[in-house]
PDB file of N, H, CA, C and O in Angstrom:
ATOM      1  N   MET A   1     101.619 110.745  78.857  1.00  0.00           N
ATOM      2  CA  MET A   1     100.142 110.278  79.045  1.00  0.00           C
ATOM      3  C   MET A   1      99.341 109.790  77.426  1.00  0.00           C
ATOM      4  O   MET A   1      98.426 109.002  77.189  1.00  0.00           O
ATOM      5  N   HIS A   2      99.760 110.230  76.980  1.00  0.00           N
ATOM      6  H   HIS A   2     100.504 110.871  77.172  1.00  0.00           H
ATOM      7  CA  HIS A   2      98.812 110.712  75.519  1.00  0.00           C
ATOM      8  C   HIS A   2      99.349 109.714  74.445  1.00  0.00           C
ATOM      9  O   HIS A   2      98.713 109.206  73.522  1.00  0.00           O
ATOM     10  N   ASP A   3     100.683 109.544  74.779  1.00  0.00           N
ATOM     11  H   ASP A   3     101.200 109.957  75.529  1.00  0.00           H
ATOM     12  CA  ASP A   3     101.291 107.853  73.971  1.00  0.00           C
ATOM     13  C   ASP A   3     100.852 107.237  73.707  1.00  0.00           C
ATOM     14  O   ASP A   3     100.404 106.711  72.688  1.00  0.00           O
ATOM     15  N   ILE A   4     100.939 107.104  75.647  1.00  0.00           N
ATOM     16  H   ILE A   4     101.303 107.531  76.475  1.00  0.00           H
ATOM     17  CA  ILE A   4     101.665 105.654  75.895  1.00  0.00           C
ATOM     18  C   ILE A   4      99.865 105.048  75.653  1.00  0.00           C
ATOM     19  O   ILE A   4      99.575 103.856  75.547  1.00  0.00           O
ATOM     20  N   SER A   5      99.118 105.901  75.621  1.00  0.00           N
ATOM     21  H   SER A   5      99.354 106.869  75.708  1.00  0.00           H
ATOM     22  CA  SER A   5      97.697 105.441  75.776  1.00  0.00           C
ATOM     23  C   SER A   5      97.105 104.998  74.048  1.00  0.00           C
ATOM     24  O   SER A   5      96.426 104.040  73.680  1.00  0.00           O
ATOM     25  N   ASP A   6      97.737 106.216  73.222  1.00  0.00           N
ATOM     26  H   ASP A   6      98.289 106.995  73.521  1.00  0.00           H
ATOM     27  CA  ASP A   6      97.936 105.636  71.414  1.00  0.00           C
ATOM     28  C   ASP A   6      98.171 104.525  71.289  1.00  0.00           C
ATOM     29  O   ASP A   6      97.484 103.797  70.572  1.00  0.00           O
ATOM     30  N   LEU A   7      99.177 104.124  71.939  1.00  0.00           N
ATOM     31  H   LEU A   7      99.735 104.715  72.521  1.00  0.00           H
ATOM     32  CA  LEU A   7     100.089 102.732  71.564  1.00  0.00           C
ATOM     33  C   LEU A   7      99.285 101.492  72.106  1.00  0.00           C
ATOM     34  O   LEU A   7      99.226 100.456  71.443  1.00  0.00           O
ATOM     35  N   GLU A   8      98.417 101.678  73.825  1.00  0.00           N
ATOM     36  H   GLU A   8      98.466 102.519  74.364  1.00  0.00           H
ATOM     37  CA  GLU A   8      97.618 100.464  74.279  1.00  0.00           C
ATOM     38  C   GLU A   8      96.523 100.917  72.861  1.00  0.00           C
ATOM     39  O   GLU A   8      96.694 100.181  71.889  1.00  0.00           O
ATOM     40  N   ARG A   9      95.891 101.575  72.752  1.00  0.00           N
ATOM     41  H   ARG A   9      95.753 102.173  73.542  1.00  0.00           H
ATOM     42  CA  ARG A   9      94.654 101.229  71.729  1.00  0.00           C
ATOM     43  C   ARG A   9      95.135 100.545  70.668  1.00  0.00           C
ATOM     44  O   ARG A   9      94.425  99.732  70.076  1.00  0.00           O
ATOM     45  N   ARG A  10      96.413 100.804  70.305  1.00  0.00           N
ATOM     46  H   ARG A  10      96.989 101.465  70.786  1.00  0.00           H
ATOM     47  CA  ARG A  10      96.899  99.962  68.645  1.00  0.00           C
ATOM     48  C   ARG A  10      97.649  98.338  69.099  1.00  0.00           C
ATOM     49  O   ARG A  10      98.203  97.544  68.338  1.00  0.00           O
ATOM     50  N   GLY A  11      97.432  98.221  70.550  1.00  0.00           N
ATOM     51  H   GLY A  11      96.982  98.865  71.168  1.00  0.00           H
ATOM     52  CA  GLY A  11      98.007  96.942  70.844  1.00  0.00           C
ATOM     53  C   GLY A  11      99.438  97.167  71.072  1.00  0.00           C
ATOM     54  O   GLY A  11     100.074  96.171  70.728  1.00  0.00           O
ATOM     55  N   ILE A  12      99.949  97.820  71.385  1.00  0.00           N
ATOM     56  H   ILE A  12      99.432  98.629  71.665  1.00  0.00           H
ATOM     57  CA  ILE A  12     101.524  97.867  71.383  1.00  0.00           C
ATOM     58  C   ILE A  12     101.502  97.771  73.179  1.00  0.00           C
ATOM     59  O   ILE A  12     100.393  98.165  73.538  1.00  0.00           O
ATOM     60  N   PRO A  13     102.080  97.507  73.994  1.00  0.00           N
ATOM     61  CA  PRO A  13     101.864  97.844  75.698  1.00  0.00           C
ATOM     62  C   PRO A  13     102.848  98.910  75.828  1.00  0.00           C
ATOM     63  O   PRO A  13     103.925  98.951  75.234  1.00  0.00           O
ATOM     64  N   GLY A  14     102.433  99.700  76.585  1.00  0.00           N
ATOM     65  H   GLY A  14     101.558  99.667  77.068  1.00  0.00           H
ATOM     66  CA  GLY A  14     103.452 100.646  77.421  1.00  0.00           C
ATOM     67  C   GLY A  14     103.337 100.687  78.478  1.00  0.00           C
ATOM     68  O   GLY A  14     102.728  99.764  79.019  1.00  0.00           O
ATOM     69  N   VAL A  15     103.832 101.708  79.228  1.00  0.00           N
ATOM     70  H   VAL A  15     104.327 102.458  78.789  1.00  0.00           H
ATOM     71  CA  VAL A  15     103.702 102.178  80.829  1.00  0.00           C
ATOM     72  C   VAL A  15     104.259 103.705  81.204  1.00  0.00           C
ATOM     73  O   VAL A  15     105.306 104.351  81.228  1.00  0.00           O
ATOM     74  N   PHE A  16     102.961 103.822  81.454  1.00  0.00           N
ATOM     75  H   PHE A  16     102.110 103.297  81.434  1.00  0.00           H
ATOM     76  CA  PHE A  16     103.808 105.573  82.317  1.00  0.00           C
ATOM     77  C   PHE A  16     104.883 105.514  82.937  1.00  0.00           C
ATOM     78  O   PHE A  16     105.271 104.455  83.429  1.00  0.00           O
ATOM     79  N   VAL A  17     105.382 106.343  83.003  1.00  0.00           N
ATOM     80  H   VAL A  17     105.067 107.204  82.603  1.00  0.00           H
ATOM     81  CA  VAL A  17     106.386 106.188  84.221  1.00  0.00           C
ATOM     82  C   VAL A  17     106.608 107.607  84.891  1.00  0.00           C
ATOM     83  O   VAL A  17     106.569 108.341  83.903  1.00  0.00           O
ATOM     84  N   ALA A  18     106.831 108.475  86.056  1.00  0.00           N
ATOM     85  H   ALA A  18     106.863 107.879  86.858  1.00  0.00           H
ATOM     86  CA  ALA A  18     106.888 109.688  86.682  1.00  0.00           C
ATOM     87  C   ALA A  18     107.222 109.674  87.876  1.00  0.00           C
ATOM     88  O   ALA A  18     106.805 108.686  88.482  1.00  0.00           O
ATOM     89  N   SER A  19     107.845 110.422  88.489  1.00  0.00           N
ATOM     90  H   SER A  19     108.183 111.224  87.997  1.00  0.00           H
ATOM     91  CA  SER A  19     107.947 110.465  90.036  1.00  0.00           C
ATOM     92  C   SER A  19     106.502 111.163  90.846  1.00  0.00           C
ATOM     93  O   SER A  19     105.700 112.078  90.664  1.00  0.00           O
ATOM     94  N   GLU A  20     106.785 110.055  91.853  1.00  0.00           N
ATOM     95  H   GLU A  20     107.437 109.311  92.001  1.00  0.00           H
ATOM     96  CA  GLU A  20     105.669 110.451  92.541  1.00  0.00           C
ATOM     97  C   GLU A  20     105.311 111.651  92.870  1.00  0.00           C
ATOM     98  O   GLU A  20     104.682 111.392  93.896  1.00  0.00           O
ATOM     99  N   GLY A  21     105.266 112.495  92.779  1.00  0.00           N
ATOM    100  H   GLY A  21     105.777 112.705  91.946  1.00  0.00           H
ATOM    101  CA  GLY A  21     104.881 114.389  92.844  1.00  0.00           C
ATOM    102  C   GLY A  21     103.985 113.992  91.836  1.00  0.00           C
ATOM    103  O   GLY A  21     102.818 114.280  92.102  1.00  0.00           O
ATOM    104  N   PHE A  22     104.164 113.423  90.766  1.00  0.00           N
ATOM    105  H   PHE A  22     105.112 113.189  90.550  1.00  0.00           H
ATOM    106  CA  PHE A  22     102.991 113.382  89.968  1.00  0.00           C
ATOM    107  C   PHE A  22     101.963 112.680  89.734  1.00  0.00           C
ATOM    108  O   PHE A  22     101.404 112.861  88.653  1.00  0.00           O
ATOM    109  N   ILE A  23     101.360 111.576  90.774  1.00  0.00           N
ATOM    110  H   ILE A  23     101.814 111.430  91.653  1.00  0.00           H
ATOM    111  CA  ILE A  23     100.548 110.717  91.375  1.00  0.00           C
ATOM    112  C   ILE A  23      99.517 111.431  91.038  1.00  0.00           C
ATOM    113  O   ILE A  23      98.823 110.867  90.192  1.00  0.00           O
ATOM    114  N   ASP A  24      99.173 112.376  91.342  1.00  0.00           N
ATOM    115  H   ASP A  24      99.737 112.835  92.029  1.00  0.00           H
ATOM    116  CA  ASP A  24      97.231 113.093  91.006  1.00  0.00           C
ATOM    117  C   ASP A  24      96.810 113.155  89.355  1.00  0.00           C
ATOM    118  O   ASP A  24      95.866 112.735  88.686  1.00  0.00           O
ATOM    119  N   ALA A  25      97.994 113.882  89.101  1.00  0.00           N
ATOM    120  H   ALA A  25      98.761 114.223  89.644  1.00  0.00           H
ATOM    121  CA  ALA A  25      97.918 114.780  87.480  1.00  0.00           C
ATOM    122  C   ALA A  25      97.772 112.958  87.224  1.00  0.00           C
ATOM    123  O   ALA A  25      96.709 112.609  87.739  1.00  0.00           O
ATOM    124  N   ALA A  26      98.283 112.120  86.791  1.00  0.00           N
ATOM    125  H   ALA A  26      99.146 112.403  86.373  1.00  0.00           H
ATOM    126  CA  ALA A  26      98.171 111.237  86.261  1.00  0.00           C
ATOM    127  C   ALA A  26      97.401 110.650  86.567  1.00  0.00           C
ATOM    128  O   ALA A  26      96.776 110.698  85.508  1.00  0.00           O
ATOM    129  N   GLU A  27      96.543 109.774  87.464  1.00  0.00           N
ATOM    130  H   GLU A  27      97.050 109.735  88.324  1.00  0.00           H
ATOM    131  CA  GLU A  27      95.455 109.663  87.707  1.00  0.00           C
ATOM    132  C   GLU A  27      94.572 110.491  87.014  1.00  0.00           C
ATOM    133  O   GLU A  27      93.866 110.043  86.110  1.00  0.00           O
ATOM    134  N   THR A  28      94.548 111.760  87.387  1.00  0.00           N
ATOM    135  H   THR A  28      95.122 112.124  88.121  1.00  0.00           H
ATOM    136  CA  THR A  28      92.898 112.674  86.340  1.00  0.00           C
ATOM    137  C   THR A  28      93.600 112.388  84.970  1.00  0.00           C
ATOM    138  O   THR A  28      92.892 111.877  84.101  1.00  0.00           O
ATOM    139  N   GLN A  29      94.945 112.665  84.666  1.00  0.00           N
ATOM    140  H   GLN A  29      95.520 113.080  85.372  1.00  0.00           H
ATOM    141  CA  GLN A  29      94.398 112.391  83.305  1.00  0.00           C
ATOM    142  C   GLN A  29      94.919 110.947  82.407  1.00  0.00           C
ATOM    143  O   GLN A  29      95.701 110.919  81.457  1.00  0.00           O
ATOM    144  N   ALA A  30      94.185 109.771  83.073  1.00  0.00           N
ATOM    145  H   ALA A  30      93.549 109.793  83.844  1.00  0.00           H
ATOM    146  CA  ALA A  30      94.145 109.068  82.511  1.00  0.00           C
ATOM    147  C   ALA A  30      92.746 109.024  82.832  1.00  0.00           C
ATOM    148  O   ALA A  30      92.115 108.697  81.827  1.00  0.00           O
ATOM    149  N   THR A  31      92.026 109.216  83.800  1.00  0.00           N
ATOM    150  H   THR A  31      92.538 109.481  84.617  1.00  0.00           H
ATOM    151  CA  THR A  31      90.544 109.349  84.001  1.00  0.00           C
ATOM    152  C   THR A  31      89.632 110.177  82.313  1.00  0.00           C
ATOM    153  O   THR A  31      88.714 109.789  81.589  1.00  0.00           O
ATOM    154  N   ALA A  32      90.377 111.217  82.323  1.00  0.00           N
ATOM    155  H   ALA A  32      91.122 111.532  82.910  1.00  0.00           H
ATOM    156  CA  ALA A  32      90.583 112.369  81.294  1.00  0.00           C
ATOM    157  C   ALA A  32      90.503 111.182  80.016  1.00  0.00           C
ATOM    158  O   ALA A  32      89.449 111.030  79.398  1.00  0.00           O
ATOM    159  N   LEU A  33      91.440 110.564  79.776  1.00  0.00           N
ATOM    160  H   LEU A  33      92.296 110.688  80.278  1.00  0.00           H
ATOM    161  CA  LEU A  33      91.240 110.002  78.237  1.00  0.00           C
ATOM    162  C   LEU A  33      90.748 108.337  78.307  1.00  0.00           C
ATOM    163  O   LEU A  33      90.967 107.532  77.402  1.00  0.00           O
ATOM    164  N   GLY A  34      90.107 108.054  79.463  1.00  0.00           N
ATOM    165  H   GLY A  34      89.928 108.708  80.198  1.00  0.00           H
ATOM    166  CA  GLY A  34      88.947 107.401  79.549  1.00  0.00           C
ATOM    167  C   GLY A  34      90.631 106.027  79.042  1.00  0.00           C
ATOM    168  O   GLY A  34      90.816 106.087  77.826  1.00  0.00           O
ATOM    169  N   HIS A  35      91.107 105.551  79.374  1.00  0.00           N
ATOM    170  H   HIS A  35      90.957 105.502  80.362  1.00  0.00           H
ATOM    171  CA  HIS A  35      92.260 104.917  79.972  1.00  0.00           C
ATOM    172  C   HIS A  35      93.143 104.705  80.588  1.00  0.00           C
ATOM    173  O   HIS A  35      94.079 105.466  80.831  1.00  0.00           O
ATOM    174  N   PRO A  36      92.909 103.164  81.092  1.00  0.00           N
ATOM    175  CA  PRO A  36      93.513 102.477  82.129  1.00  0.00           C
ATOM    176  C   PRO A  36      95.305 102.639  82.159  1.00  0.00           C
ATOM    177  O   PRO A  36      95.906 102.103  83.090  1.00  0.00           O
ATOM    178  N   THR A  37      95.829 103.156  81.438  1.00  0.00           N
ATOM    179  H   THR A  37      95.341 103.591  80.681  1.00  0.00           H
ATOM    180  CA  THR A  37      97.522 103.145  80.850  1.00  0.00           C
ATOM    181  C   THR A  37      97.520 102.838  82.760  1.00  0.00           C
ATOM    182  O   THR A  37      97.018 103.343  83.764  1.00  0.00           O
ATOM    183  N   ALA A  38      98.262 101.900  82.459  1.00  0.00           N
ATOM    184  H   ALA A  38      98.670 101.490  81.643  1.00  0.00           H
ATOM    185  CA  ALA A  38      99.674 101.286  83.216  1.00  0.00           C
ATOM    186  C   ALA A  38     100.639 102.486  83.831  1.00  0.00           C
ATOM    187  O   ALA A  38     101.196 103.368  83.178  1.00  0.00           O
ATOM    188  N   ARG A  39     100.695 102.238  85.561  1.00  0.00           N
ATOM    189  H   ARG A  39     100.243 101.521  86.092  1.00  0.00           H
ATOM    190  CA  ARG A  39     101.711 103.719  85.620  1.00  0.00           C
ATOM    191  C   ARG A  39     102.641 103.372  87.215  1.00  0.00           C
ATOM    192  O   ARG A  39     102.220 103.454  88.368  1.00  0.00           O
ATOM    193  N   VAL A  40     103.956 102.991  86.733  1.00  0.00           N
ATOM    194  H   VAL A  40     104.298 102.924  85.795  1.00  0.00           H
ATOM    195  CA  VAL A  40     104.847 102.800  87.447  1.00  0.00           C
ATOM    196  C   VAL A  40     105.202 105.278  88.056  1.00  0.00           C
ATOM    197  O   VAL A  40     105.116 106.358  87.472  1.00  0.00           O
ATOM    198  N   PHE A  41     105.542 104.801  89.384  1.00  0.00           N
ATOM    199  H   PHE A  41     105.612 103.923  89.858  1.00  0.00           H
ATOM    200  CA  PHE A  41     106.064 106.008  90.103  1.00  0.00           C
ATOM    201  C   PHE A  41     107.445 105.730  91.126  1.00  0.00           C
ATOM    202  O   PHE A  41     107.670 104.926  92.031  1.00  0.00           O
ATOM    203  N   THR A  42     108.334 106.980  90.396  1.00  0.00           N
ATOM    204  H   THR A  42     108.151 107.633  89.661  1.00  0.00           H
ATOM    205  CA  THR A  42     109.400 106.637  91.127  1.00  0.00           C
ATOM    206  C   THR A  42     109.772 107.582  92.166  1.00  0.00           C
ATOM    207  O   THR A  42     108.782 108.260  92.443  1.00  0.00           O
ATOM    208  N   PRO A  43     110.894 107.945  92.931  1.00  0.00           N
ATOM    209  CA  PRO A  43     110.824 108.380  94.372  1.00  0.00           C
ATOM    210  C   PRO A  43     110.649 110.308  93.712  1.00  0.00           C
ATOM    211  O   PRO A  43     110.789 110.760  92.576  1.00  0.00           O
ATOM    212  N   HIS A  44     110.467 110.669  94.402  1.00  0.00           N
ATOM    213  H   HIS A  44     110.354 110.302  95.325  1.00  0.00           H
ATOM    214  CA  HIS A  44     109.762 112.114  93.661  1.00  0.00           C
ATOM    215  C   HIS A  44     111.131 113.186  94.970  1.00  0.00           C
ATOM    216  O   HIS A  44     111.272 112.845  96.144  1.00  0.00           O
ATOM    217  N   PRO A  45     111.676 114.037  94.521  1.00  0.00           N
ATOM    218  CA  PRO A  45     111.999 114.888  93.177  1.00  0.00           C
ATOM    219  C   PRO A  45     113.735 114.002  92.330  1.00  0.00           C
ATOM    220  O   PRO A  45     114.703 113.653  93.006  1.00  0.00           O
ATOM    221  N   ILE A  46     113.655 113.891  91.170  1.00  0.00           N
ATOM    222  H   ILE A  46     112.869 114.175  90.620  1.00  0.00           H
ATOM    223  CA  ILE A  46     114.589 113.124  90.239  1.00  0.00           C
ATOM    224  C   ILE A  46     115.521 114.124  89.543  1.00  0.00           C
ATOM    225  O   ILE A  46     116.496 113.861  88.838  1.00  0.00           O
ATOM    226  N   GLN A  47     115.102 115.140  89.829  1.00  0.00           N
ATOM    227  H   GLN A  47     114.311 115.354  90.402  1.00  0.00           H
ATOM    228  CA  GLN A  47     116.425 116.072  89.250  1.00  0.00           C
ATOM    229  C   GLN A  47     117.360 116.585  89.408  1.00  0.00           C
ATOM    230  O   GLN A  47     118.155 116.818  88.498  1.00  0.00           O
ATOM    231  N   ASP A  48     117.568 116.980  90.895  1.00  0.00           N
ATOM    232  H   ASP A  48     116.922 116.791  91.634  1.00  0.00           H
ATOM    233  CA  ASP A  48     118.688 116.994  91.451  1.00  0.00           C
ATOM    234  C   ASP A  48     119.694 115.519  92.140  1.00  0.00           C
ATOM    235  O   ASP A  48     120.419 115.555  93.134  1.00  0.00           O
ATOM    236  N   ARG A  49     119.500 114.657  91.490  1.00  0.00           N
ATOM    237  H   ARG A  49     118.910 114.628  90.683  1.00  0.00           H
ATOM    238  CA  ARG A  49     119.921 113.382  91.637  1.00  0.00           C
ATOM    239  C   ARG A  49     121.698 113.021  91.288  1.00  0.00           C
ATOM    240  O   ARG A  49     122.150 113.741  90.398  1.00  0.00           O
ATOM    241  N   THR A  50     122.582 112.126  91.820  1.00  0.00           N
ATOM    242  H   THR A  50     122.215 111.541  92.543  1.00  0.00           H
ATOM    243  CA  THR A  50     123.398 111.516  91.372  1.00  0.00           C
ATOM    244  C   THR A  50     123.476 110.526  89.942  1.00  0.00           C
ATOM    245  O   THR A  50     122.345 110.320  89.503  1.00  0.00           O
ATOM    246  N   ASP A  51     124.262 110.060  89.363  1.00  0.00           N
ATOM    247  H   ASP A  51     125.181 110.227  89.719  1.00  0.00           H
ATOM    248  CA  ASP A  51     123.750 109.311  88.607  1.00  0.00           C
ATOM    249  C   ASP A  51     123.616 107.872  89.312  1.00  0.00           C
ATOM    250  O   ASP A  51     122.833 106.950  89.085  1.00  0.00           O
ATOM    251  N   ASP A  52     124.913 108.035  90.476  1.00  0.00           N
ATOM    252  H   ASP A  52     125.550 108.784  90.660  1.00  0.00           H
ATOM    253  CA  ASP A  52     124.836 106.853  91.263  1.00  0.00           C
ATOM    254  C   ASP A  52     122.633 106.236  91.679  1.00  0.00           C
ATOM    255  O   ASP A  52     121.903 105.258  91.514  1.00  0.00           O
ATOM    256  N   GLU A  53     122.571 107.700  92.271  1.00  0.00           N
ATOM    257  H   GLU A  53     123.164 108.494  92.405  1.00  0.00           H
ATOM    258  CA  GLU A  53     121.298 107.763  92.500  1.00  0.00           C
ATOM    259  C   GLU A  53     120.465 107.458  91.925  1.00  0.00           C
ATOM    260  O   GLU A  53     119.434 107.129  92.511  1.00  0.00           O
ATOM    261  N   MET A  54     120.538 107.433  90.612  1.00  0.00           N
ATOM    262  H   MET A  54     121.376 107.700  90.136  1.00  0.00           H
ATOM    263  CA  MET A  54     119.128 107.418  89.401  1.00  0.00           C
ATOM    264  C   MET A  54     119.154 105.670  89.293  1.00  0.00           C
ATOM    265  O   MET A  54     118.230 104.901  89.559  1.00  0.00           O
ATOM    266  N   ARG A  55     120.319 105.396  88.888  1.00  0.00           N
ATOM    267  H   ARG A  55     121.069 106.021  88.672  1.00  0.00           H
ATOM    268  CA  ARG A  55     120.631 103.867  88.812  1.00  0.00           C
ATOM    269  C   ARG A  55     119.852 103.310  89.687  1.00  0.00           C
ATOM    270  O   ARG A  55     118.918 102.575  89.363  1.00  0.00           O
ATOM    271  N   GLU A  56     120.281 103.721  91.374  1.00  0.00           N
ATOM    272  H   GLU A  56     121.039 104.317  91.636  1.00  0.00           H
ATOM    273  CA  GLU A  56     119.635 102.990  91.773  1.00  0.00           C
ATOM    274  C   GLU A  56     117.927 102.933  92.031  1.00  0.00           C
ATOM    275  O   GLU A  56     117.356 101.924  92.444  1.00  0.00           O
ATOM    276  N   ILE A  57     117.468 103.800  91.810  1.00  0.00           N
ATOM    277  H   ILE A  57     117.932 104.620  91.475  1.00  0.00           H
ATOM    278  CA  ILE A  57     116.002 104.591  91.037  1.00  0.00           C
ATOM    279  C   ILE A  57     115.542 103.371  90.230  1.00  0.00           C
ATOM    280  O   ILE A  57     114.695 102.608  90.694  1.00  0.00           O
ATOM    281  N   ALA A  58     116.008 103.213  89.212  1.00  0.00           N
ATOM    282  H   ALA A  58     116.696 103.833  88.835  1.00  0.00           H
ATOM    283  CA  ALA A  58     116.222 102.117  87.738  1.00  0.00           C
ATOM    284  C   ALA A  58     115.739 101.036  88.018  1.00  0.00           C
ATOM    285  O   ALA A  58     114.667 100.554  87.652  1.00  0.00           O
ATOM    286  N   ASP A  59     117.309 100.206  89.344  1.00  0.00           N
ATOM    287  H   ASP A  59     118.180 100.597  89.641  1.00  0.00           H
ATOM    288  CA  ASP A  59     117.165  98.881  89.519  1.00  0.00           C
ATOM    289  C   ASP A  59     115.633  98.882  90.263  1.00  0.00           C
ATOM    290  O   ASP A  59     114.741  98.069  90.019  1.00  0.00           O
ATOM    291  N   ALA A  60     115.574  99.821  91.073  1.00  0.00           N
ATOM    292  H   ALA A  60     116.298 100.482  91.271  1.00  0.00           H
ATOM    293  CA  ALA A  60     114.306  99.442  92.095  1.00  0.00           C
ATOM    294  C   ALA A  60     113.378  99.409  91.096  1.00  0.00           C
ATOM    295  O   ALA A  60     112.489  98.586  91.313  1.00  0.00           O
ATOM    296  N   THR A  61     113.252 100.164  89.831  1.00  0.00           N
ATOM    297  H   THR A  61     113.974 100.833  89.654  1.00  0.00           H
ATOM    298  CA  THR A  61     111.889 100.147  89.216  1.00  0.00           C
ATOM    299  C   THR A  61     111.381  99.099  88.201  1.00  0.00           C
ATOM    300  O   THR A  61     110.261  98.684  87.901  1.00  0.00           O
ATOM    301  N   VAL A  62     113.009  98.754  87.669  1.00  0.00           N
ATOM    302  H   VAL A  62     113.918  99.091  87.912  1.00  0.00           H
ATOM    303  CA  VAL A  62     112.743  97.631  86.526  1.00  0.00           C
ATOM    304  C   VAL A  62     111.453  96.984  86.779  1.00  0.00           C
ATOM    305  O   VAL A  62     110.380  97.513  86.488  1.00  0.00           O
ATOM    306  N   GLU A  63     111.582  95.739  87.370  1.00  0.00           N
ATOM    307  H   GLU A  63     112.453  95.310  87.606  1.00  0.00           H
ATOM    308  CA  GLU A  63     110.449  94.953  87.857  1.00  0.00           C
ATOM    309  C   GLU A  63     109.637  95.183  87.668  1.00  0.00           C
ATOM    310  O   GLU A  63     109.050  94.662  86.719  1.00  0.00           O
ATOM    311  N   ALA A  64     108.883  96.420  88.701  1.00  0.00           N
ATOM    312  H   ALA A  64     109.360  96.842  89.472  1.00  0.00           H
ATOM    313  CA  ALA A  64     108.013  96.991  88.351  1.00  0.00           C
ATOM    314  C   ALA A  64     107.474  97.755  86.820  1.00  0.00           C
ATOM    315  O   ALA A  64     106.374  98.301  86.729  1.00  0.00           O
ATOM    316  N   LEU A  65     107.976  97.713  86.242  1.00  0.00           N
ATOM    317  H   LEU A  65     108.869  97.270  86.315  1.00  0.00           H
ATOM    318  CA  LEU A  65     107.499  98.045  84.701  1.00  0.00           C
ATOM    319  C   LEU A  65     107.584  96.437  84.286  1.00  0.00           C
ATOM    320  O   LEU A  65     106.597  95.764  83.989  1.00  0.00           O
ATOM    321  N   ILE A  66     108.352  96.164  84.306  1.00  0.00           N
ATOM    322  H   ILE A  66     109.154  96.710  84.548  1.00  0.00           H
ATOM    323  CA  ILE A  66     108.727  94.961  83.643  1.00  0.00           C
ATOM    324  C   ILE A  66     107.253  93.592  83.996  1.00  0.00           C
ATOM    325  O   ILE A  66     106.828  92.943  83.040  1.00  0.00           O
ATOM    326  N   ALA A  67     106.803  93.417  85.107  1.00  0.00           N
ATOM    327  H   ALA A  67     107.148  93.945  85.883  1.00  0.00           H
ATOM    328  CA  ALA A  67     105.329  93.014  85.587  1.00  0.00           C
ATOM    329  C   ALA A  67     103.860  94.031  84.907  1.00  0.00           C
ATOM    330  O   ALA A  67     102.679  93.773  84.675  1.00  0.00           O
ATOM    331  N   LYS A  68     104.603  95.067  84.797  1.00  0.00           N
ATOM    332  H   LYS A  68     105.563  95.277  84.986  1.00  0.00           H
ATOM    333  CA  LYS A  68     103.220  96.076  84.020  1.00  0.00           C
ATOM    334  C   LYS A  68     102.822  95.519  82.337  1.00  0.00           C
ATOM    335  O   LYS A  68     101.829  95.192  81.686  1.00  0.00           O
ATOM    336  N   LEU A  69     104.432  95.679  82.150  1.00  0.00           N
ATOM    337  H   LEU A  69     105.239  95.945  82.678  1.00  0.00           H
ATOM    338  CA  LEU A  69     104.463  95.359  80.486  1.00  0.00           C
ATOM    339  C   LEU A  69     104.315  93.911  80.158  1.00  0.00           C
ATOM    340  O   LEU A  69     103.870  93.613  79.050  1.00  0.00           O
ATOM    341  N   THR A  70     104.699  92.824  81.157  1.00  0.00           N
ATOM    342  H   THR A  70     105.060  93.066  82.057  1.00  0.00           H
ATOM    343  CA  THR A  70     103.906  91.360  80.588  1.00  0.00           C
ATOM    344  C   THR A  70     102.909  91.053  81.749  1.00  0.00           C
ATOM    345  O   THR A  70     103.131  89.882  82.057  1.00  0.00           O
ATOM    346  N   GLY A  71     101.919  91.550  82.535  1.00  0.00           N
ATOM    347  H   GLY A  71     101.738  92.501  82.284  1.00  0.00           H
ATOM    348  CA  GLY A  71     101.267  90.864  83.306  1.00  0.00           C
ATOM    349  C   GLY A  71      99.872  91.387  82.934  1.00  0.00           C
ATOM    350  O   GLY A  71      99.804  92.234  82.043  1.00  0.00           O
ATOM    351  N   PRO A  72      98.733  90.949  83.548  1.00  0.00           N
ATOM    352  CA  PRO A  72      96.857  90.871  82.860  1.00  0.00           C
ATOM    353  C   PRO A  72      97.068  92.608  83.333  1.00  0.00           C
ATOM    354  O   PRO A  72      97.600  93.248  84.240  1.00  0.00           O
ATOM    355  N   GLN A  73      95.985  92.950  81.616  1.00  0.00           N
ATOM    356  H   GLN A  73      95.553  92.430  80.880  1.00  0.00           H
ATOM    357  CA  GLN A  73      96.329  94.090  81.956  1.00  0.00           C
ATOM    358  C   GLN A  73      95.069  94.704  81.990  1.00  0.00           C
ATOM    359  O   GLN A  73      94.217  93.952  81.515  1.00  0.00           O
ATOM    360  N   GLY A  74      94.493  96.095  82.479  1.00  0.00           N
ATOM    361  H   GLY A  74      95.185  96.706  82.864  1.00  0.00           H
ATOM    362  CA  GLY A  74      92.710  96.349  82.742  1.00  0.00           C
ATOM    363  C   GLY A  74      93.479  96.898  84.311  1.00  0.00           C
ATOM    364  O   GLY A  74      92.775  97.317  85.230  1.00  0.00           O
TER     365      GLY A  74
END
């Protein structure tokens, strides 16, 4: 999240992506950094997913990522 926050401060759009198991940690970190970094969460856990399952997750997530990158900031 530090990298995404730094990029955003430089005017380069970025989105933090993590699995849903890290929602609380991401919110806490964003608050600590004082920056409303855009966040997208995927189903949790992901470490034991098959390649096909990971493609399904990616396909289901890509529209949210695009929306966060191209939509209104804030």
